ZAMARGU-4260 file (C-alpha; in steps of 0.2 Angstrom, whole numbers, plus 5000, padded with zeros to 4 digits):
<rodrens>
0) 5110/5386/4900 | 5098/5381/4913 | 5086/5373/4899 | 5103/5364/4891 | 5108/5358/4908
5) 5089/5350/4911 | 5089/5341/4894 | 5106/5335/4897 | 5100/5329/4914 | 5086/5320/4908
10) 5095/5311/4893 | 5109/5305/4907 | 5093/5299/4916 | 5087/5290/4902 | 5103/5282/4898
15) 5107/5275/4916 | 5088/5268/4916 | 5092/5260/4900 | 5109/5253/4908 | 5100/5248/4923
20) 5085/5241/4913 | 5096/5230/4900 | 5112/5224/4910 | 5103/5208/4911 | 5111/5192/4903
25) 5104/5197/4887 | 5112/5192/4870 | 5122/5207/4861 | 5110/5205/4845 | 5095/5209/4854
30) 5103/5223/4864 | 5109/5231/4849 | 5090/5230/4841 | 5084/5237/4856 | 5096/5252/4855
35) 5091/5253/4835 | 5072/5254/4841 | 5078/5268/4855 | 5087/5277/4841 | 5074/5276/4827
40) 5087/5267/4815 | 5079/5265/4798 | 5087/5248/4795 | 5075/5239/4810 | 5058/5238/4803
45) 5055/5220/4812 | 5059/5217/4829 | 5057/5197/4834 | 5058/5192/4853 | 5049/5176/4850
50) 5055/5160/4859 | 5072/5169/4864 | 5077/5165/4881 | 5082/5184/4884 | 5065/5189/4888
55) 5062/5179/4903 | 5077/5190/4910 | 5067/5208/4906 | 5061/5215/4921 | 5045/5225/4922
60) 5056/5241/4920 | 5064/5233/4905 | 5047/5228/4897 | 5041/5247/4901 | 5055/5255/4893
65) 5055/5242/4878 | 5037/5248/4875 | 5040/5266/4876 | 5055/5265/4864 | 5041/5255/4853
70) 5028/5270/4855 | 5042/5283/4850 | 5049/5274/4836 | 5040/5278/4818 | 5050/5265/4807
75) 5046/5249/4816 | 5030/5240/4809 | 5030/5222/4816 | 5033/5217/4833 | 5034/5198/4840
80) 5033/5194/4858 | 5025/5177/4856 | 5031/5163/4869 | 5039/5176/4880 | 5029/5172/4895
85) 5021/5187/4897 | 5010/5188/4913 | 4997/5202/4917 | 5011/5211/4928 | 5022/5210/4912
90) 5009/5215/4901 | 5006/5231/4912 | 5022/5236/4911 | 5025/5233/4892 | 5010/5244/4890
95) 5012/5256/4903 | 5026/5263/4890 | 5018/5256/4874 | 5002/5269/4874 | 5001/5270/4854
100) 5011/5269/4839 | 5012/5279/4823 | 5021/5265/4812 | 5016/5249/4819 | 5006/5237/4808
105) 5007/5219/4816 | 5009/5213/4833 | 5011/5195/4839 | 5008/5191/4857 | 5005/5173/4855
110) 5006/5159/4867 | 5010/5170/4882 | 5002/5168/4900 | 4991/5184/4902 | 4973/5184/4904
115) 4959/5199/4907 | 4972/5210/4915 | 4983/5208/4899 | 4969/5214/4888 | 4964/5228/4900
120) 4983/5234/4897 | 4982/5235/4879 | 4966/5245/4878 | 4975/5263/4876 | 4989/5255/4864
125) 4974/5248/4853 | 4962/5264/4851 | 4979/5274/4849 | 4987/5263/4836 | 4978/5268/4820
130) 4988/5257/4807 | 4989/5240/4817 | 4981/5227/4805 | 4987/5211/4812 | 4985/5206/4830
135) 4989/5188/4836 | 4984/5183/4854 | 4982/5164/4851 | 4986/5152/4866 | 4983/5164/4879
140) 4969/5152/4887 | 4965/5163/4903 | 4960/5177/4892 | 4941/5172/4893 | 4925/5178/4886
145) 4927/5195/4897 | 4944/5197/4890 | 4937/5194/4870 | 4921/5206/4874 | 4934/5220/4879
150) 4946/5217/4865 | 4932/5218/4852 | 4926/5234/4859 | 4944/5241/4860 | 4945/5236/4840
155) 4928/5245/4836 | 4930/5254/4820 | 4948/5251/4818 | 4961/5246/4804 | 4962/5227/4811
160) 4963/5217/4795 | 4968/5199/4804 | 4963/5194/4821 | 4967/5178/4829 | 4961/5173/4845
165) 4961/5155/4845 | 4963/5142/4861 | 4959/5159/4872 | 4944/5150/4882 | 4931/5162/4874
170) 4915/5153/4877 | 4904/5166/4870 | 4908/5177/4853 | 4891/5187/4852 | 4900/5202/4858
175) 4905/5202/4837 | 4886/5208/4835 | 4888/5223/4845 | 4904/5231/4837 | 4911/5233/4820
180) 4928/5228/4812 | 4925/5236/4794 | 4942/5230/4788 | 4942/5213/4795 | 4946/5200/4781
185) 4954/5185/4792 | 4947/5180/4809 | 4953/5164/4818 | 4942/5158/4833 | 4946/5139/4834
190) 4947/5130/4849 | 4938/5140/4862 | 4922/5131/4866 | 4908/5141/4860 | 4892/5133/4852
195) 4883/5150/4844 | 4889/5160/4830 | 4887/5179/4827 | 4877/5185/4810 | 4893/5194/4805
200) 4882/5207/4796 | 4894/5220/4800 | 4910/5211/4794 | 4907/5215/4775 | 4925/5212/4771
205) 4927/5195/4778 | 4936/5182/4768 | 4943/5168/4779 | 4934/5162/4794 | 4941/5147/4805
210) 4929/5140/4817 | 4938/5123/4820 | 4937/5114/4837 | 4920/5122/4844 | 4906/5112/4847
215) 4894/5122/4835 | 4875/5119/4839 | 4863/5118/4825 | 4858/5137/4828 | 4875/5141/4827
220) 4875/5132/4810 | 4861/5140/4803 | 4870/5157/4807 | 4884/5152/4796 | 4872/5146/4782
225) 4864/5163/4783 | 4881/5171/4782 | 4886/5161/4766 | 4868/5164/4757 | 4871/5182/4761
230) 4870/5192/4745 | 4887/5201/4742 | 4896/5189/4754 | 4915/5191/4753 | 4921/5173/4762
235) 4930/5164/4752 | 4937/5151/4765 | 4928/5144/4780 | 4934/5131/4790 | 4924/5119/4801
240) 4935/5106/4807 | 4929/5097/4820 | 4915/5107/4824 | 4901/5091/4827 | 4894/5093/4810
245) 4880/5079/4806 | 4871/5075/4792 | 4858/5088/4797 | 4870/5104/4798 | 4879/5096/4783
250) 4862/5099/4773 | 4862/5116/4781 | 4878/5122/4774 | 4875/5114/4758 | 4860/5121/4754
255) 4866/5136/4759 | 4879/5136/4745 | 4867/5133/4730 | 4869/5151/4724 | 4885/5156/4731
260) 4900/5160/4721 | 4913/5166/4731 | 4917/5152/4743 | 4931/5143/4736 | 4937/5132/4752
265) 4927/5124/4763 | 4935/5112/4777 | 4926/5100/4787 | 4940/5088/4792 | 4937/5079/4809
270) 4918/5081/4809 | 4916/5061/4808 | 4897/5062/4816 | 4890/5064/4798 | 4888/5050/4786
275) 4884/5046/4768 | 4869/5057/4769 | 4879/5073/4772 | 4891/5067/4758 | 4878/5067/4747
280) 4870/5084/4752 | 4888/5090/4745 | 4888/5078/4729 | 4870/5085/4724 | 4877/5104/4728
285) 4892/5100/4716 | 4885/5089/4702 | 4865/5089/4702 | 4863/5074/4691 | 4843/5076/4691
290) 4844/5085/4674 | 4858/5091/4660 | 4855/5111/4666 | 4855/5107/4685 | 4872/5098/4682
295) 4878/5113/4672 | 4871/5125/4685 | 4878/5115/4700 | 4890/5125/4712 | 4906/5128/4700
300) 4914/5140/4713 | 4921/5127/4727 | 4938/5120/4722 | 4943/5114/4739 | 4932/5103/4749
305) 4940/5095/4765 | 4930/5080/4771 | 4931/5069/4785 | 4943/5055/4787 | 4930/5042/4791
310) 4918/5047/4778 | 4933/5045/4767 | 4935/5027/4772 | 4918/5022/4773 | 4910/5031/4759
315) 4924/5031/4745 | 4913/5029/4730 | 4904/5045/4735 | 4918/5055/4739 | 4926/5050/4722
320) 4913/5058/4713 | 4913/5072/4725 | 4932/5075/4721 | 4927/5073/4702 | 4916/5088/4704
325) 4929/5099/4714 | 4942/5094/4702 | 4932/5102/4688 | 4930/5117/4697 | 4949/5118/4700
330) 4953/5114/4683 | 4941/5130/4677 | 4943/5141/4693 | 4935/5156/4688 | 4925/5150/4672
335) 4908/5144/4680 | 4902/5139/4662 | 4917/5129/4658 | 4916/5119/4674 | 4898/5115/4671
340) 4901/5109/4654 | 4914/5097/4661 | 4903/5092/4673 | 4890/5087/4658 | 4902/5079/4647
345) 4910/5070/4662 | 4895/5064/4670 | 4878/5065/4659 | 4887/5059/4644 | 4893/5044/4653
350) 4881/5031/4655 | 4888/5021/4670 | 4893/5037/4680 | 4876/5043/4676 | 4868/5028/4683
355) 4878/5028/4697 | 4874/5046/4701 | 4856/5042/4698 | 4855/5030/4710 | 4866/5039/4723
360) 4854/5054/4723 | 4838/5044/4721 | 4832/5048/4703 | 4823/5035/4693 | 4835/5029/4680
365) 4827/5029/4662 | 4838/5024/4647 | 4834/5039/4636 | 4829/5051/4650 | 4845/5060/4645
370) 4843/5062/4629 | 4825/5069/4630 | 4834/5085/4635 | 4843/5087/4621 | 4835/5094/4603
375) 4835/5080/4591 | 4844/5092/4578 | 4861/5093/4590 | 4861/5073/4593 | 4874/5071/4580
380) 4885/5084/4586 | 4883/5076/4605 | 4887/5058/4599 | 4903/5065/4590 | 4907/5073/4608
385) 4903/5057/4617 | 4914/5047/4604 | 4929/5059/4607 | 4928/5061/4626 | 4922/5043/4631
390) 4927/5030/4617 | 4918/5020/4604 | 4909/5009/4619 | 4900/5024/4626 | 4895/5029/4609
395) 4887/5013/4603 | 4877/5015/4618 | 4871/5031/4615 | 4869/5028/4596 | 4856/5013/4601
400) 4846/5024/4613 | 4845/5037/4601 | 4842/5028/4585 | 4824/5032/4583 | 4827/5051/4584
405) 4842/5050/4573 | 4832/5040/4560 | 4819/5055/4559 | 4833/5069/4557 | 4832/5076/4539
410) 4845/5082/4530 | 4848/5099/4537 | 4863/5110/4540 | 4858/5124/4551 | 4873/5125/4560
415) 4867/5126/4577 | 4878/5123/4593 | 4875/5118/4611 | 4878/5130/4623 | 4879/5119/4638
420) 4891/5106/4629 | 4901/5120/4620
</rodrens>
């Protein structure tokens, strides 16, 4: 009887606290959702307080109680507290109650007002939330480098897959050299102010990396290049928008991608400090005109290449040839051989385009240069392909250029095919 009385007293106290904490001008809908979280209602899996004016009325006790409800709930998997004017004090209150979670997978705390104190308040939660896979802290500009280092340490070895720490005044991210985020796939570190880049050696599953709007130095670019050259790199998207890239850094990145078959998207918009030299590095990467084999074996993986606006305006011809190459990659996505063949047919077997590409890539032009790479007995098949793809005028030019070899052909029918040309 005494134990029952104690339980009833505790339940009554909780109800009184709940009524006191949330007897504020909060919408009925949000009160109902908070009650659903408290009661572990199976129909509520997502709770969104983002941009809701209700949050400004929450006292510290309300935040603490809400944190406790979320911690005790085993249905909720996504919580959004974006733009809730959360200060260090409110973060401390929330995570005094929210010390862990059995079900939570996604937490959005972006566009708030907390700094190092707010990150410190999260430590116990981050270590006791085994299924947390997505964390967004974008726009908390008082967080700083110390807060980032504490965050990395707290996430060390955990289940985090997507981490966004954009616009948080993190001027040094080298803490990522010391800690392992073994499941991390998406990392956004844009607009922080750092110049150096860690090796990312421990991030073996990293697929999408955003480093936008950081003034990366040449040492930093070399670290990025090392990542792209690393055998087994899983990176498929790299964003380097407005990172101060010049011709030298453009060449470093382009050279690092010669044997990379994983990266599909590279964004360099806003890097207006590199000129035609930088563009030509990427043109050679995507369509090396120096030989048929080199064209065939150019980078056939990149399907999206974001180029600076000024480069597109000042050097439209180079950009047009780059776009041709990426279009071939995109049309034959997943089939490197088909993309390589398309580039050979579209550029090596097109006299005007080949001459211009020779000029741009600094190769001395000879009218018979391309045909010297083709075995004589294959020339009829190649000429037929030229006529089909580029028309009679181009066929006429090539017949003239190859006439001595054609005249020397014997009447043979060996049925051989051209591997590169299909």
